[in-house]
C-alpha positions as CSV (number, residue, x, y, z in Angstrom):
1,M,0.1,0.0,0.3
2,A,2.9,2.4,0.9
3,L,4.7,1.5,-1.9
4,N,1.9,2.3,-4.4
5,Y,0.9,6.1,-2.6
6,K,4.9,6.5,-3.3
7,I,4.4,5.7,-7.0
8,S,1.1,7.6,-7.3
9,R,2.8,10.2,-5.5
10,H,5.9,10.0,-8.3
11,F,3.5,10.4,-10.7
12,I,2.1,13.1,-10.0
13,V,5.0,15.6,-9.2
14,V,6.1,14.2,-12.9
15,F,3.1,15.0,-14.2
16,I,2.8,18.2,-12.5
17,A,6.5,19.3,-13.7
18,L,6.0,18.3,-17.4
19,G,2.7,20.0,-17.6
20,S,4.5,23.2,-16.1
21,L,7.1,22.7,-18.6
22,L,4.7,22.5,-21.3
23,L,2.7,25.6,-20.3
24,L,6.2,27.5,-20.1
25,S,7.0,26.9,-23.4
26,N,3.7,27.9,-24.9
27,R,4.1,31.4,-23.1
28,E,7.0,31.6,-25.9
29,G,4.7,30.8,-28.5
30,R,4.8,26.8,-30.0
31,D,7.6,25.8,-32.3
32,V,4.8,24.3,-34.7
33,G,2.7,25.5,-37.0
34,N,-1.1,25.8,-35.1
35,A,-2.6,28.7,-37.2
36,N,-5.4,26.9,-39.0
37,A,-2.9,26.8,-42.4
38,P,-3.2,24.1,-44.9
39,G,-1.1,21.1,-44.1
40,E,-0.9,21.4,-40.4
41,T,-1.9,19.0,-38.4
42,G,-5.6,20.4,-37.1
43,T,-4.3,21.3,-33.9
44,T,-4.6,25.2,-32.8
45,C,-4.4,27.3,-30.2
46,L,-8.2,26.6,-29.4
47,N,-6.9,22.6,-28.5
48,C,-5.5,24.2,-25.1
49,H,-6.9,28.1,-24.4
50,I,-10.3,27.2,-23.4
51,R,-13.3,27.9,-21.1
52,G,-12.2,31.8,-20.9
53,P,-14.7,34.7,-20.3
54,Y,-13.1,36.1,-23.7
55,T,-13.9,36.7,-27.2
56,P,-10.9,37.9,-29.3
57,V,-11.0,39.8,-31.9
58,F,-8.0,40.7,-34.9
59,D,-6.7,43.1,-37.3
60,L,-3.7,42.9,-39.7
61,L,-2.5,46.1,-40.7
62,I,-0.1,46.7,-43.5
63,R,1.7,49.3,-44.6
64,D,3.6,50.8,-47.3
65,G,7.0,53.2,-46.9
66,A,4.8,56.2,-46.6
67,G,2.7,54.6,-43.8
68,N,-0.8,54.0,-45.5
69,R,-2.5,51.5,-45.0
70,V,-2.6,48.7,-47.9
71,S,-4.9,46.2,-49.0
72,Y,-2.5,44.7,-52.1
73,Y,0.9,44.3,-52.3
74,L,3.7,44.8,-54.9
75,P,6.2,42.3,-55.7
76,G,9.4,42.9,-53.9
77,Q,8.0,46.0,-52.0
78,Q,8.9,45.8,-47.9
79,Y,5.4,46.5,-45.9
80,S,5.3,47.5,-42.1
81,F,3.5,44.3,-40.5
82,E,1.4,44.5,-37.7
83,V,-0.7,42.2,-35.9
84,R,-3.8,43.0,-33.2
85,V,-5.2,40.5,-30.5
86,A,-7.7,42.2,-29.2
87,D,-10.8,41.2,-26.2
88,V,-14.4,42.6,-27.0
89,S,-14.8,42.7,-22.9
90,A,-11.3,44.6,-22.6
91,K,-10.8,42.4,-19.5
92,A,-8.0,40.3,-21.1
93,K,-4.4,40.9,-19.5
94,T,-2.3,39.0,-22.0
95,F,-2.1,38.4,-25.5
96,G,-0.4,35.8,-28.3
97,F,-0.4,34.9,-31.4
98,Q,0.8,33.1,-34.6
99,V,0.7,33.9,-38.4
100,V,1.9,32.9,-41.9
101,P,1.6,33.9,-45.4
102,L,0.5,31.2,-48.2
103,D,-0.2,31.5,-51.7
104,E,-2.4,29.8,-53.5
105,D,-0.6,26.9,-53.9
106,D,-0.3,27.0,-49.8
107,N,3.4,27.6,-50.1
108,F,5.2,30.5,-47.8
109,V,5.6,33.7,-49.8
110,G,7.5,37.0,-48.7
111,T,10.4,37.2,-45.9
112,W,10.0,38.3,-42.4
113,S,12.8,41.1,-41.2
114,Q,12.8,44.0,-38.4
115,L,11.4,42.0,-35.7
116,G,9.4,43.7,-33.1
117,S,9.3,43.7,-29.3
118,R,7.7,39.9,-28.2
119,V,8.0,38.4,-31.5
120,R,10.3,35.7,-33.3
121,K,10.1,33.0,-36.0
122,I,10.1,29.4,-35.9
123,K,10.0,27.3,-39.0
124,D,8.0,24.1,-39.3
125,L,6.4,22.4,-42.7
126,G,8.9,24.4,-44.6
127,R,7.3,27.9,-43.6
128,E,8.5,30.6,-41.4
129,Y,5.9,31.3,-39.0
130,L,5.8,34.8,-36.7
131,T,4.4,34.0,-32.8
132,H,5.5,35.8,-29.6
133,S,8.4,35.0,-27.6
134,A,6.4,36.2,-24.6
135,P,2.7,37.1,-24.0
136,S,2.4,40.7,-24.8
137,S,0.1,43.0,-22.6
138,T,-0.9,45.4,-25.3
139,G,-1.7,42.5,-28.3
140,I,0.4,44.6,-31.2
141,F,2.7,42.6,-32.3
142,K,5.2,43.9,-35.1
143,A,7.6,43.2,-37.6
144,V,8.7,44.2,-41.7
145,W,7.1,41.7,-44.2
146,T,9.1,42.0,-47.7
147,A,6.6,40.8,-50.3
148,P,7.7,37.7,-53.1
149,E,9.8,39.1,-56.0
150,K,6.6,38.2,-58.4
151,D,2.9,38.6,-58.8
152,L,1.7,35.1,-57.3
153,G,-1.8,36.2,-57.3
154,N,-3.8,36.2,-53.4
155,I,-1.8,35.6,-50.6
156,T,-3.5,34.7,-47.3
157,F,-2.3,35.1,-43.9
158,Y,-3.4,32.6,-41.6
159,L,-3.7,34.2,-38.1
160,A,-4.7,32.3,-34.5
161,G,-4.9,34.6,-31.5
162,V,-5.0,33.9,-27.5
163,T,-6.9,36.1,-25.2
164,A,-5.5,34.8,-21.7
165,D,-6.0,36.0,-18.0
166,G,-2.2,36.1,-17.5
167,E,-1.8,33.6,-14.9
168,G,0.0,31.2,-16.9
169,A,-2.5,28.1,-17.0
170,S,-4.5,27.8,-20.9
171,I,-7.5,26.9,-18.6
172,G,-9.3,30.0,-18.0
173,D,-8.4,31.9,-21.8
174,N,-9.6,31.4,-25.1
175,S,-8.3,31.5,-28.8
176,D,-9.5,31.7,-32.5
177,T,-8.4,31.6,-36.2
178,T,-8.9,33.5,-38.9
179,K,-7.6,34.7,-42.3
180,F,-6.6,37.6,-44.2
181,I,-5.9,37.8,-48.1
182,I,-4.2,40.3,-49.8
183,P,-4.4,40.5,-53.7
184,S,-1.5,41.5,-55.7
185,L,-1.6,45.1,-57.5
186,T,-1.5,43.9,-61.1
187,S,-3.0,47.3,-62.6
188,D,-0.8,50.0,-64.9
189,L,-0.2,52.6,-61.7
190,S,0.4,55.5,-64.8
191,N,-3.5,55.4,-65.6
192,I,-4.6,55.0,-62.0
193,K,-4.8,57.8,-59.3
194,F,-4.9,55.8,-55.9
195,I,-5.8,58.0,-53.1
196,P,-5.7,55.8,-49.8
197,L,-8.4,55.8,-47.6
198,E,-8.1,56.2,-43.6
199,V,-10.0,54.9,-41.5
200,F,-10.0,55.1,-37.4
201,P,-10.5,53.2,-35.4
202,S,-9.7,50.2,-37.0
203,I,-11.7,48.2,-34.4
204,T,-14.8,49.9,-33.0
205,S,-18.2,48.8,-31.3
206,D,-20.5,51.7,-32.7
207,R,-18.5,54.1,-35.3
208,I,-15.9,54.5,-37.7
209,N,-14.4,57.7,-39.4
210,V,-13.6,57.9,-42.8
211,L,-10.7,61.0,-43.5
212,L,-11.4,62.0,-47.0
213,D,-8.8,64.4,-48.4
214,S,-9.6,64.6,-52.0
215,D,-13.0,64.1,-53.7
216,L,-14.5,61.3,-53.8
217,E,-17.9,60.2,-55.9
218,S,-18.9,57.4,-53.1
219,L,-17.8,55.2,-50.5
220,L,-19.5,51.0,-50.3
221,V,-19.1,48.7,-47.4
222,F,-18.7,45.6,-48.0
223,D,-18.9,42.5,-45.4
224,I,-16.3,39.6,-45.3
225,H,-18.3,37.6,-48.0
226,G,-18.1,40.8,-50.9
227,K,-21.8,42.2,-49.7
228,L,-22.7,45.1,-50.2
229,V,-24.1,47.0,-46.5
230,K,-24.1,50.2,-47.2
231,Q,-23.3,53.0,-49.9
232,F,-22.8,56.8,-49.1
233,H,-23.0,59.8,-52.0
234,D,-22.0,63.2,-52.1
235,L,-19.2,63.0,-49.9
236,P,-17.6,65.9,-48.4
237,L,-14.0,66.9,-47.2
238,G,-12.7,66.0,-44.1
239,N,-14.0,63.8,-41.5
240,F,-16.8,61.4,-42.4
241,P,-18.4,59.6,-39.4
242,I,-20.2,56.3,-40.4
243,D,-22.2,54.5,-37.4
244,V,-21.7,50.8,-37.8
245,I,-23.6,50.0,-34.5
246,D,-26.1,47.5,-36.2
247,F,-23.5,46.0,-38.0
248,G,-22.9,41.9,-36.9
249,A,-19.6,41.2,-35.5
250,G,-16.5,40.6,-38.4
251,S,-14.7,42.3,-40.7
252,Y,-15.6,44.6,-42.6
253,F,-14.1,46.5,-46.2
254,I,-14.4,50.0,-47.7
255,Q,-13.9,51.4,-51.2
256,G,-13.9,54.3,-52.3
257,F,-14.5,55.7,-56.1
258,G,-13.4,58.8,-57.8
259,K,-15.7,61.2,-60.1
260,D,-14.6,58.8,-63.1
261,G,-15.9,55.6,-61.4
262,I,-12.5,54.3,-60.7
263,K,-11.7,52.4,-57.7
264,T,-9.5,54.5,-55.6
265,G,-8.5,53.2,-52.3
266,T,-9.7,50.5,-50.1
267,A,-9.2,49.9,-46.1
268,R,-10.4,47.3,-43.5
269,F,-12.1,47.6,-40.1
270,L,-13.7,45.4,-37.6
271,K,-16.7,45.5,-35.9
272,F,-17.1,43.7,-32.6
């Protein structure tokens, strides 16, 4: 009986030690791909970070050298890259993430450089993922992404995020996955005048503001599936507020059109 008791105690100690090591390693991000991208095992953050009272929301900001947010890529160009993970209730204390860009054949594309605070690279499945090197209290993770040297069509960024209570255990947290599709820009730039759209805040529950510093004929708002949900005409210059409180939760795109009917700019915002 005493022997069995000692064996049981030994097993419990080993189990706790292994569990602690696992939790510690995941605090620095996993070393395998779990962004819910094609080719992975199917295991994601959702398998461990569960039962928390949080609702994760995401945003992905890609900016050109002038600081303008873009919704397309030019081959070979460098872009500042920012992942934002947030909690709808604003009660989560720490955040983590993982992201990987793949082309239409599910191959890794582009290169990562100038990694920001609490960000590191891992290699898995012949790909380079970005993940957190330590939990972040802001949910903002930065790097520089250089687009592939040639036009590869649509590039999909597969993203996983964690909203946590900061206590170190995975039970009591929550997580989710999503993806952002960035097309290439194949139009003749000499024939199109692009007017960037600036939308703020990019994550909101009730209202966004669109800064119009050039003449536009109309603004169209689409949901993630491409369905037109709202449109505006006869737009003034300056700040143009849009009430989105009745929109369902999710990602939306705003497309601007010039007076000649040509698309001029696109922006994305997240409604929670």
